[in-house]
N, C-alpha and C positions, 0 to 999 in steps of 0.2 A: 533540527534536525532537515538529514538531508534528503530531500523527497530522491527515492526512489524509481520515476517517472520521465524525469530528464536528467539521469544520469548518462554520459555515453564516455566510459574512459579513456586514455588518449591510447592508443594503439600505434607500434613499431611499424614502418615500412615494410610491405609483403616481400617475400623470398621466395628465391624456383627450388623446388628438390629438382636435384640434377639428375637423379633416379627415375624419378617420375611422371619429373614436368610439371607435377601440381606445384600452384601456388599457396605458401604457406603466411603463416607471422607466426613470430618467436614463441610467444605462448601454447605453439604446438596446437593451435585448430585453422580447421580449411574449412571451404564450404561447402566439402562432400564427408568427411569426416573429422570429427570432433574427439579426439585420442589424449588429453591430455592424462598425466602418471596420476594415481588416484592417492599418492604419498604414500602405500605402502607397498611396493613393487607391483601392483597389479596397473592392468588399463584399463579406462572407463568403457564404456558403450559406445558405439559409434552410431552417428547420427546418419543414416543408408535407407531412411525413410524417406521419398521425396510423395511433392504435393499428391499425387492422383494415387501411390499407394495410402496415404493418411485418408484420402477422400471416400476412397473405397471400402478400406477398413471403415471406416465409419459409415458408410451408409449401407453397406452389405458384408460385412465381413463375419458377425455372429450371426446371420439367418440361418437356420439351421431345422432340425427336426422336431423343434418347439412349434415354429410355424406351421411347416409340412406335416406332419404325423399328431403333434399334441393335441392341435386343433381339435381332433379327434373326441376327445372325450369331451372338452370342454362345449362341443353342439351337444353334447349325450346330455351332460349333465345342467347346460341352462340356457338350451334353446337358443334360436337365432339373434333374438334382441339378449339373451342374457350375454351370448359369447362376445355380440358387440359393443356392450354396453361394458362388460369388462376389458377387456383392450383398449379402449377408451380411457377407460378408466386408471389403467395400470401404464399405457402411453402418454397420460397427461404426467403421470408421477415420474415417468422415467424423464421426460423433457423435462421437466424442475430439477430433478438432481443433477444433468448433464450441462445446463445452467451455469448450476453451484460449481462443478467440477468444471467448467470451462474459465470460467474467471479466475481457477487459482490457477490452474495446469498452465495459460498461456501467461500466466503474470511467469510462472515459474518452472518451467518445463524438466526439471529435472531427474534423474531415472530414481524409479520406485513411487512417483504419480502421488499417488492420493493419500499413499502410505507415510513418504515423508515428510508430506504437507501437516498428516494428521500431528507427524511428533513435535511441530513447529507452532502451531497455534491450539492445542492441546495437552496432550503430554506423551509423554514416551511410551506409558505401561497401554497408550490408548491406540500410540502407533503397532506398538508388538500385536494388540487384540485384532487388529484392521488388517495388519500385514500377513498373522499367520490365519485368522479367517478368510480373505481372500485367496490366499493362495491354496488354503482347502479346496474352495470353492470350485477353483479350476484344475486343481490333482485330482480331485471324484468326476465331474463331467466329463474328462478325457475316456477313461475307460467304456463311462455311456455314449459317446459318439461313435468309440469302435466297434459297441457292439450294435449301435445301429446300421454302422456301416456292414456290419456281417448280416444282418438277418434281412438289407434290401438285396443284396445281391443271392440271396436264398428265393428273394422272385423267383431267381432264371436256375437253381443250379440247388437243388435239395439234396443232392447224397453228397456232397463236398461239405469235410466238420467244419463249422464256421470257425474252429479255430485256426484253419488254414487261412480265411477271409481276415480274423482280427490281427495273425501276424503280417502278412501282406500289409494291410494299411496302418498296423503300427509300424514298419521300418519305413515306407514312406513318407509318412508325419515324420519320424524322428530326422532322416533324412532331409528335409526340407529346414528342418529348421534349422542343424548342423554346419546347413549351406550358408549360413547370416541373415542377417536380417533384413540384408537386399535382395535376397532369394526368397523369403519367406514372402517381403511386399511383394514381387512379383510373382510370386505364385497363388498367394490371396487376391491378389487385383485380377487374375484369370478365373480361381474359382468364385472369387467374389461377382464377379461378371457375367460368368455361368446363370448364378442363381437371380440375379435381380432381372435377366432375360426371363430368368423362369417365371418369377415373382409377374412379370409385366405379362409374360405371353398367357400365364394362367387367367388373370384377373381379364385381358381381352376377352379369350376363348369361353369362360365366364359370360361374361356381358352379352356375345352372342350368343351361346346355349342358351341365356336368362331369356332372351328375346326370342326364340323358336330358331335360331340356325343351325341348329343341329341337324344330324341325317335323319332325325322322326319329327322334326320341325314342329315341335311340340312348347309352344310359349309359355314360361316358366310364372314366370313374374314372380310375385311375392305369395304365390302357392300355398310356400313349408309356413309361412307365416301367421296361413288362418288354418291350415292343419299340418301337423300336429299339432298348432301355435306357437305364440310369441316366444315364449318363457317353455322349461321343463319344469314341471310340481316334481321337485328334488326328494326323492324315497318316498313319492306320492304322497307328501303332506302338502294337503290342500291348503287353496287361499295364496292370499300376496306374500306369505311367513314363507312357504314353499317354492314359489316363485324367487323368494329374497336368496335364500338360501342357495337354490341354482344358481343364480346371478355371480353370488360371493365363491361359490366352488370354482367359478372361472379366474380367480384371482391368481389364486398359486400356477398357474397351470402358462396365464397369462405373464405372469413377473417370468418363469422360464423361456418364454419367446425371448423377452427382451431382456434377460441380463447378459452383461457381458457387451454392452454399448461405452462400457467405462473403459476400456481396452483402447482407447485413444490418450485416455492419462498414460497410461504404461510405453503407449510407444511412445509419449513425448521426450524420452530420454534416448530417443534411437530416429527420430523428426529432423527434417533439414528444416532451419528454418521455421521452428515452431513457434513463433510468436504473429505468423504471418498465417500457417499454413493448419494451428490448431485450431482457433477461432473458425476458421470459415469450414473444421472437420464438426463443431460442436452446431454450428448453424446445419447444417445438412441433415444432425438427425430429424429433424422435421420432418422430412422428406420421408425418412424409412418409417417412422410413425406411421404419417398418413396413406402413405400411398401402399406400403406391401403390408403394414398388420393391419389395421383398418380398412383399407381397400382389400382385403386379400379374406380377412373373416366376415364382412357382406356379402363376397360372393358366396364365401362356402355356405351362408344363412340360405340363400337365394336356390340353391341349386342343389342342397343337400337337406332330405329331411333331419330333424334332432331322432328318429329312430329309426333311422335309417341303418340294418344289419349288421353292416360292415362297421360300424363307428363304435370299436371296442379295441383296445391297445393290446391286450390280452395274447391275441393271435403273433403281438408283436411284425407285422407283414407290411407291407407300402399298400396291399391291397384298404387298410383302415386309413390312407390319407383322405381326407374329406376330398381333395382334388381329385385323386384317383376314382373315387364313387364315384362322383359327377360327371366324368368320361365315359365309365364303364355305363352307367346309367343312360348317360346320351346315345350310345351305340357307336361310338368312334371306336375301333380294333384296334389301332397304330400305338394309341398315345401313350396307354398305362405301361409301355416297357418304357418308353422315351423320358416321361416324366419319370420312372422308379430312378433314369440312369441319372437323372437331375437332381432326384434325391438322393441319392450317391453321393456325387458331386460334393453336395451341400455339408452329409454327414463327415466327408474325408477334408473339406476346407475346414469347417468346426472345430475337427480333431490337432487338425494344424496352428490354430489359433488360439487354444484351451494347454496344448503344451508351450508356444510361443507365449500367455502370459502368465500362465502358472511359474516360468522358468524364469520373467522379467521378475515377480511379484518376489522371489526368493532370492535374487540377485538386490534389488531392494530393502529385504528384511536385512539382509548381509551387511549392506550398507550402512544402515541404523546399527549395530549391532547386537541385532535381536536374532539371528541364526547365524551358527560356524563360521567362522573366514573364507572357510576351502569354498562357501558359492560366491566367494569374490575374482574367485581364477577365471581368466579368461584368454585367450588366445591374441597372438598378434594382431586380430583385427579384430576383434574389441567382441570374440563370441562366448559369451559366459557357458561354456563347456559342460563342466560339474554341475551345475546346476541344471542346463537340461539333461543331464546323464541323468539323475536323481529324481528329477519330475517325470521322467519317460518310465520310470520303475514300477509305478503305480498304476500306466497303460495297463499290467499284469492283471488286474484287476477285473477284467474284460472278459478275459475267459471262466468267469463265477458264471458265465450265461449258459455254458455247455450244458449244464448239468440244468439249472433252476429256472431256464429259460429265460434267452436275451432278453423281450419285452419287458419281464416281468423288474428283473433287472435293472434298464432301463429307469420304468417307473421310481424306484428307490433309489437312484442316484437323482434325479431329475427333482424330487421332492427334497432331498438333501442342497441340490444347488440352488435352488428356486431361494428356500430360505436361509441360506449364508447368503446367495446376492444380495436380497432385501434386506441382510445385514449391514453386506458394505454400503449397499445408498444410505441407509440409515446414519452408516461411520462416515460418509461424505456429509452430507450434507450437519452433523454435528460438526463437522472442520468449519466446512463454510461458515456457519452463525457466527463461530471463533472468530476465523478470519474478518468475517463484515464490521463485528463489534471492534476489533484491534486495527482495521480501517478508520474507525470512524474515532474511538479514542489518539487516536495517533494523526489526526486532519486530513489524511491522504483524501484527493480527488479520483472515486473509483471511476465515475467519466472520461478520466485518462487511462483505465489503463485498459490493456493491447483487447480485453472482449468485459463488456459487463453489461448486465441486463436490468430492467426498469423492473422487473418483476419481484426484487432483492427487495426483504426477506422474506418477504410471504411466502416464494415459491419455496426455499429451504423449509420453513416452519412446517408447511402443507404437506411436502414430498416427506418431510420426517416423522411427522406423525402416522402418514397411512404407510410407512414401512413397517413399524413398528405393531399399525393394529392387525395388517395383514400375513406380518407371521407371530404373534401371539394367537389368530384363529386359523393358521392356516392348515392344520391338523381337526378343525371341529367334529367333523364326518364321523368322527371314529367317538364320541361320546353318546350318539344315538343309539337309541334302542336296538340294540343286534347290530350294528352298524361298531363295533371295538375289532379294529386289526394289529396290531399288538409291532409288525415293520414299518405300517402307515405313523403309526405314532413315534415310534425311535425315529425314523428318516425326518419328520418333520420336526419336529424339537430338540434335536441332539445338536443340530446347529443353533439353536434359539437361547439353546440352554450353558452353551459353548462361549459362546462370549460373553457374558458377566464375568462369568469365571475366569476366563482367562485374563480379563481385563482387571480384574480382583487381584490373584497371583501377580500381574505384572506389577501395579499396585505396590503392594508390598515388596515386589523384590526390587524398582527402581526407587520407590521412598518420594517422587518432588510433586511439586505441586502441579495444578492447571496454571498454562500459562496466562498471565494477567492480561488484559487488552494492551496496554500501557505498554509494557515488557516482550510485545512479539517482534519477532524478527524480522522485517521484511528487506531487508539489503541486502545479507548474504548470498553469493551465486548469481548474483543481477550485475554483475562487474562480469563474467566467463559469456553470459546470456546477451546483454548486450555487445560487448564485445564480437560476440563471434556475428549474432544480425548487423554490426556495423561493417564487418567485412564481405559480408554475404552481399551488402547492399553495394560494395563499393568495386569488388571485382564484377559481381553478376549486372546488375541492374544498371549503374554510371555507364558502362562500357557499352551497352546493347540500348538501352532508352528504352527497356522494358525491360518487365521480369522474363527469367530463366527459368527451366525448369524445378532449378530449385526454390521457384518458388512456390 
């Protein structure tokens, strides 16, 4: 069999477009815009996301209210050590999932990402299930982030109806996405840069405050690790059992903070030179995990006691953010409003990413035949405007928070997103295990892939098992005596139950067997991917002697 790792198809000589002045090859692809016909009268997505876009999306693209606000409940439930260990555990799972995903999408950077890959390496029913689960995940979190943005604005303005601010944020979010992947990439680059600077600044400020550099000159050290203690006895349950349950309560919320890292795979269809840029983005994930999440939760545990009055998201304001609480306790007056403004850009950025991801997931479903073909419609610039418009309609769910309370509604959507996101990770690892077995069966050398990890396949099995365990026990607290809450039970277990139901239904419809390892397709689409990479190399690397921004 022809090896896909050293196949470079012959290319026709480059030609110049007289109107635009851009250099093209006759197959319709160039280094900036990859828009060949989809074969059905539609136009494919355009590769407009540059290296810096992909880098910033991977590092800070989905840092949002999970880290800045959600950690309040986690600290309250698990204590400083429980919070830190919970984020470390989910961080290790996240990294394992990302190296699985990175190996597949760097080799096959196709529109639809892991949704299309599941069709190749598992079966069409699994692709159908993963696709709709992933779309549901991002369609649901969009109104949550808009609600959070409205709540954060309420920190300054209590008189104006939240509906006004939800509408303003929604219009801006939709406008950014309708301007195309290039504008989205630029906006996300700016928003994510603000978030990265904010997190780094908060960590540095936290260290200064902990060492007594604040206005009160009170050196905290590890004071709150001793009193009220490193762990919280969950629901008053004594001993190690209560401490373990407190740590486990952190896991679902921590998952909500990490969910979205896989957005890099969805962006693969619109990334320039994905063979080079995507592996670099995957490798940067550990920076995000260690610096932002582990570093951030460590600082939170040092500065805020787990029994602080403000650690309750029921009120739904930024005053519940552990970072804001820490600054207020230190006696700094001006910073809370500044931090709140940064939190607002974070929620706004996350909403933009949510709409981008859900629309591309829906486009990927349509390319697989799992959604109506109308969602394949794109503009001449390669913008899937029908998918964007449809997904944007789900943002109107944010208006439920006007009567029910935005904080409470945000909690519902966060639970649903956490479980759906973990099931997405579960599906990615299952797809990778099949990918790995196919490579073995067909005698391919994984070391020659654009990206490969030495931790495989153990990392895949580890993350697959623990994703499933966290989902199964995500709503366990409702089974404690006196702890039953119907809304928590439904929002935690609805996505979990929906996954196997969708798979069984799709299996009965498609009636296709699971792909056998020796029959898996590792060749299709490789010629176009290799051709594009080769054109970029010829046009931008060789003439200049070094990689340009396209790399």
